[in-house]
C-alpha positions as CSV (number, residue, x, y, z in Angstrom):
1,X,-15.1,-33.8,11.0
2,X,-11.7,-33.6,9.3
3,X,-9.2,-36.4,9.2
4,X,-5.6,-36.2,8.0
5,X,-3.5,-39.0,6.7
6,X,-0.1,-39.4,5.0
7,X,-0.1,-41.3,1.7
8,X,3.2,-41.9,-0.1
9,X,4.3,-38.5,-1.6
10,X,0.9,-36.8,-1.3
11,X,-0.6,-35.4,1.9
12,X,-4.4,-35.7,1.7
13,X,-7.1,-34.1,3.8
14,X,-10.4,-35.9,3.6
15,X,-13.8,-34.6,4.6
16,X,-17.0,-36.6,4.1
17,X,-19.6,-34.3,2.6
18,X,-23.0,-35.7,1.5
19,X,-22.1,-38.3,-1.2
20,X,-18.5,-37.3,-1.9
21,X,-15.1,-37.2,-0.2
22,X,-13.0,-34.2,-0.7
23,X,-9.2,-34.2,-1.0
24,X,-6.8,-31.2,-0.7
25,X,-3.5,-32.4,-2.0
26,X,-0.1,-31.2,-0.8
27,X,0.7,-29.5,-4.1
28,X,-2.2,-27.1,-3.5
29,X,-2.7,-27.1,0.2
30,X,-2.9,-23.7,1.7
31,X,-3.8,-22.3,-1.7
32,X,-4.9,-18.8,-0.7
33,X,-7.1,-17.3,-3.4
34,X,-5.4,-14.3,-4.9
35,X,-6.5,-11.8,-7.6
36,X,-3.3,-10.1,-8.5
37,X,-3.9,-6.7,-9.9
38,X,-1.5,-4.3,-11.6
39,X,1.1,-4.8,-14.3
40,X,3.2,-7.9,-14.4
41,X,6.7,-7.0,-13.1
42,X,9.4,-6.7,-15.8
43,X,11.3,-9.7,-14.5
44,X,13.0,-12.1,-17.0
45,X,11.4,-15.5,-17.3
46,X,14.0,-18.3,-16.8
47,X,14.7,-19.9,-20.2
48,X,14.6,-23.4,-18.7
49,X,11.0,-23.2,-17.7
50,X,8.5,-25.3,-19.6
51,X,6.8,-23.4,-22.4
52,X,3.5,-23.6,-20.5
53,X,5.0,-21.7,-17.6
54,X,6.1,-18.7,-19.7
55,X,2.7,-17.1,-20.2
56,X,0.7,-14.6,-18.1
57,X,-2.6,-14.3,-16.3
58,X,-2.6,-17.7,-14.7
59,X,-5.7,-19.2,-13.0
60,X,-4.1,-22.1,-11.1
61,X,-6.2,-25.1,-10.3
62,X,-3.5,-27.8,-9.6
63,X,0.2,-27.1,-9.6
64,X,3.3,-28.0,-7.4
65,X,4.7,-25.3,-5.1
66,X,8.0,-24.9,-7.0
67,X,6.3,-24.2,-10.3
68,X,3.8,-22.0,-8.6
69,X,6.6,-19.9,-7.1
70,X,8.3,-19.7,-10.5
71,X,5.2,-17.9,-11.7
72,X,5.5,-15.5,-8.8
73,X,3.3,-17.3,-6.3
74,X,0.9,-15.2,-4.2
75,X,3.0,-11.9,-4.5
76,X,1.0,-9.0,-5.9
77,X,1.4,-8.1,-9.5
78,X,2.9,-11.5,-10.6
79,X,1.8,-13.8,-13.4
80,X,-0.6,-15.6,-11.1
81,X,-4.1,-14.0,-11.5
82,X,-5.9,-16.3,-9.1
83,X,-4.7,-19.2,-7.0
84,X,-7.5,-21.7,-7.0
85,X,-5.6,-24.7,-5.8
86,X,-7.5,-27.1,-3.4
87,X,-7.7,-25.9,0.2
88,X,-10.7,-28.0,1.4
89,X,-12.5,-24.7,2.4
90,X,-13.2,-22.6,-0.7
91,X,-11.9,-24.9,-3.5
92,X,-12.2,-28.6,-3.1
93,X,-11.0,-31.7,-4.9
94,X,-13.6,-34.5,-4.7
95,X,-13.2,-38.2,-5.2
96,X,-16.8,-39.3,-5.7
97,X,-18.3,-42.4,-4.1
98,X,-20.8,-45.0,-5.3
99,X,-24.2,-44.1,-3.8
100,X,-25.4,-46.4,-1.2
101,X,-22.0,-47.9,-0.5
102,X,-19.9,-45.1,0.8
103,X,-17.0,-46.5,-1.2
104,X,-14.6,-44.4,-3.4
105,X,-14.6,-44.7,-7.2
106,X,-10.9,-44.0,-7.1
107,X,-8.4,-45.4,-4.7
108,X,-5.2,-43.4,-3.9
109,X,-2.3,-44.4,-6.2
110,X,1.4,-44.0,-5.9
111,X,3.2,-41.3,-7.8
112,X,5.9,-42.9,-9.9
113,X,8.8,-40.5,-10.8
114,X,8.7,-36.7,-11.0
115,X,5.7,-34.6,-11.8
116,X,4.9,-33.0,-15.2
117,X,7.6,-30.3,-14.6
118,X,10.3,-32.7,-13.4
119,X,9.7,-31.9,-9.7
120,X,9.7,-34.6,-7.0
121,X,6.8,-33.2,-5.1
122,X,4.2,-35.6,-6.5
123,X,1.0,-35.2,-8.6
124,X,-2.6,-36.4,-8.6
125,X,-2.2,-40.2,-8.8
126,X,-5.4,-42.2,-8.4
127,X,-6.5,-45.6,-9.5
128,X,-10.0,-46.7,-10.6
129,X,-11.5,-49.0,-7.9
130,X,-14.0,-51.8,-8.3
131,X,-17.3,-50.0,-8.8
132,X,-17.5,-50.0,-12.6
133,X,-17.1,-46.2,-12.9
134,X,-14.9,-43.4,-11.7
135,X,-15.4,-39.8,-11.1
136,X,-14.1,-36.8,-9.2
137,X,-13.5,-33.1,-9.8
138,X,-12.3,-29.7,-8.7
139,X,-15.3,-27.7,-7.3
140,X,-14.2,-24.1,-7.4
141,X,-15.7,-21.0,-5.9
142,X,-14.3,-18.3,-8.1
143,X,-14.8,-15.4,-10.4
144,X,-13.6,-16.6,-13.8
145,X,-15.8,-14.2,-15.8
146,X,-12.6,-12.8,-17.4
147,X,-12.0,-16.2,-19.0
148,X,-15.6,-16.7,-19.9
149,X,-16.0,-13.3,-21.5
150,X,-12.6,-13.4,-23.3
151,X,-12.2,-17.0,-24.3
152,X,-10.0,-16.2,-27.4
153,X,-7.3,-14.9,-25.0
154,X,-7.0,-18.0,-22.9
155,X,-5.9,-21.7,-23.0
156,X,-6.8,-24.5,-20.7
157,X,-3.7,-26.6,-19.9
158,X,-3.3,-30.0,-18.3
159,X,-0.7,-32.8,-18.3
160,X,-1.4,-36.6,-18.2
161,X,0.5,-39.8,-18.5
162,X,-0.4,-43.5,-18.8
163,X,1.8,-46.6,-18.4
164,X,2.6,-48.7,-21.4
165,X,0.4,-51.6,-20.2
166,X,-2.7,-49.4,-20.3
167,X,-3.0,-48.5,-24.0
168,X,-6.8,-47.9,-23.7
169,X,-6.6,-45.5,-20.8
170,X,-8.5,-42.2,-21.4
171,X,-9.5,-39.1,-19.5
172,X,-12.8,-37.3,-19.8
173,X,-12.8,-33.8,-18.4
174,X,-16.0,-31.9,-17.9
175,X,-16.6,-28.2,-17.4
176,X,-19.9,-27.7,-15.6
177,X,-22.2,-26.9,-12.7
178,X,-22.3,-28.8,-9.4
179,X,-26.0,-29.5,-9.9
180,X,-28.0,-31.9,-11.9
181,X,-29.0,-31.3,-14.7
182,X,-25.6,-29.7,-15.5
183,X,-26.7,-27.0,-17.9
184,X,-23.7,-25.7,-19.8
185,X,-21.5,-28.7,-19.2
186,X,-18.9,-29.3,-21.8
187,X,-16.8,-32.5,-22.3
188,X,-13.3,-32.9,-23.6
189,X,-11.4,-36.2,-24.0
190,X,-7.8,-37.3,-24.1
191,X,-7.4,-40.9,-25.1
192,X,-8.4,-43.3,-27.9
193,X,-11.0,-41.5,-30.1
194,X,-13.2,-44.6,-30.3
195,X,-13.9,-44.2,-26.5
196,X,-14.7,-40.5,-26.5
197,X,-18.2,-39.4,-25.7
198,X,-20.1,-38.3,-28.8
199,X,-20.8,-34.9,-27.3
200,X,-17.1,-34.1,-26.7
201,X,-16.0,-30.8,-28.2
202,X,-12.3,-31.8,-28.3
203,X,-10.8,-35.2,-28.7
204,X,-7.1,-36.1,-28.9
205,X,-5.1,-39.2,-28.2
206,X,-1.6,-39.3,-26.6
207,X,1.3,-41.8,-26.4
208,X,0.8,-44.3,-23.6
209,X,4.5,-44.5,-22.8
210,X,4.7,-43.7,-19.1
211,X,5.8,-40.1,-20.0
212,X,4.1,-36.8,-19.3
213,X,2.2,-35.2,-22.2
214,X,1.0,-31.6,-22.1
215,X,-2.2,-30.2,-23.7
216,X,-3.3,-26.7,-24.4
217,X,-6.9,-26.3,-25.5
218,X,-8.1,-22.9,-26.7
219,X,-10.9,-21.7,-24.4
220,X,-12.7,-20.6,-27.5
221,X,-13.2,-24.3,-28.4
222,X,-14.8,-24.9,-25.0
223,X,-16.8,-21.7,-25.1
224,X,-18.1,-22.3,-28.6
225,X,-19.3,-25.7,-27.4
226,X,-21.8,-23.8,-25.1
227,X,-19.9,-23.7,-21.8
228,X,-21.1,-21.1,-19.3
229,X,-19.9,-20.3,-15.8
230,X,-22.7,-20.2,-13.3
231,X,-23.7,-16.9,-11.8
232,X,-23.3,-18.5,-8.4
233,X,-19.6,-18.6,-9.0
234,X,-19.5,-22.3,-8.0
235,X,-18.9,-25.1,-10.5
236,X,-16.7,-28.0,-11.5
237,X,-13.7,-26.7,-13.4
238,X,-13.1,-29.5,-14.3
239,X,-14.6,-32.8,-13.1
240,X,-13.1,-35.9,-14.6
241,X,-13.4,-39.6,-15.2
242,X,-11.1,-42.4,-16.5
243,X,-13.7,-45.1,-17.1
244,X,-14.6,-48.2,-15.1
245,X,-11.7,-50.6,-15.7
246,X,-10.3,-51.6,-12.3
247,X,-6.7,-50.5,-11.9
248,X,-6.7,-47.8,-14.6
249,X,-4.4,-45.1,-13.5
250,X,-5.3,-41.4,-13.3
251,X,-2.1,-39.4,-13.5
252,X,-3.0,-35.7,-13.7
253,X,-1.0,-32.6,-13.2
254,X,-0.4,-28.9,-14.1
255,X,-4.1,-27.8,-14.5
256,X,-4.6,-24.1,-15.1
257,X,-5.9,-21.4,-17.5
258,X,-3.5,-18.9,-18.9
259,X,-2.6,-16.6,-21.7
260,X,0.2,-18.0,-23.8
261,X,3.4,-16.1,-24.3
262,X,3.7,-14.2,-27.5
263,X,4.9,-16.5,-30.3
264,X,4.3,-19.7,-28.3
265,X,2.8,-22.6,-30.2
């Protein structure tokens, strides 16, 4: 049974499934999966776009509608290769629960200010609850073999921010299967290096200043770490955690794979 509720700037659809609760946020609701074939139209890219929106061959996991349309949206032949944003049907955003309690490891937070691209449409804003751990993730049903087979051509992009009063906040993102054991799972970490898991293939801190910070990780780094996409075409891409300290904010936005524009840093 599906329930809908309005929460601040983000509309959330929740469906209880086994031991998890799924969320489809407004920035991705109605995200029809597309596989745009053909050449990218020779349309000038606006100069005022963020550098991360000037590339090609986007596999969109989480992005606001205005930025999505700036890439061409669902129109054939645009810069969007696949729209994998949560729709609570094919691609689902999960907020995990503590087994035996039915309680969420993240509580919904309140977006504060514009998103990572300056838009007022909100972003993924969750807060660690009282269970001593946190976890959630994007479970996708998709064909990303193009990325897996050509990792040198792609980057994984995401944006995060932390308030000044949370200097130890950190984000672990995992690429893996939905099963246990998660063969082929790879971990990356943004936050204080001392807190990073020893098995992480990429670790980088960021200023905890209440501002958005963008990251581009070469997919070759993740692929060289041993990541594989399951033959089933279903996996977490990515799942995430921000530790177990009550009240730690998870502010996450602009999650996608793409080919950088020529000459981009």
